[in-house]
N, C-alpha and C positions, 0 to 999 in steps of 0.2 A: 788084702788092701782094705783099708779102712776108710769108707765113706765120709765118716766127720772122725773128728778126733777132737778133743779140747784138754790141756794142761796146764794148771798154772802153780807155779809155786811163788809165794812170798811170804813175809815175816809180818805178823800179826800180834797183836797183846794178846791174850787168851780169850778174855772177856769176845772181841770182833770176830774170831776165830768160831766162836758159840756162838754168834750171832748168825754166822752165815752157814754154819749146820742148821741152824733153829730154821731158818729160811728154806733151807731144802727141806728141812722133815716137812715143815707145813706145806709146801708144793707136793709132796709125796701123800702128805695125808687128807688133802683136799681135791686134789686134780688128778688126773689119769695119765700126765706129763710132769715133766720140769722143763724149766726155760734157760736156755744160759743164752748171756748176750759177750758178741767179742768184733771189736772193729766195727760198729755200728749194726752188725747183725744180729737177729735174732733169732737161737737156734730152740724148738722144740721136739725132746724125744718122750714117744711113749711109754710108760710103763704098765706093767698087767699088772693084774689083781693080788697075783702070788711072785715076790722075788726070792732069792737064796742073797741069805746074808753072812756075809765072814767079817768077823774082827780079828785084828791078827795086833798083839802087842809083842815087842822087843825091847828088851832093854840090855844094854851094854852099858862097857864101863861110862864111857865118857859121851851119849846119846841114848835117848830114848826113843819109838817110835810105833804109832797107832798110828793103823793102817782101817779104814772101813770099807768095804766094798761090797755093792749089790751088783748081782748079775742075772740075767731071764733070757 
């Protein structure tokens, strides 16, 4: 059972998607946690010094998908 789960899907311009990834990367590089805001509530999740990184690229005839996953 999940204690907390956030999933968000939306269509963005490539530059806005990059800006959001930059903000997430900055949080990971500068702090020990990442912050999410949903419905006026703010959630912080602790991230350890070492994480597992998985990058997956799927290329199909009609769609491309890039998944970036951090686990610990």
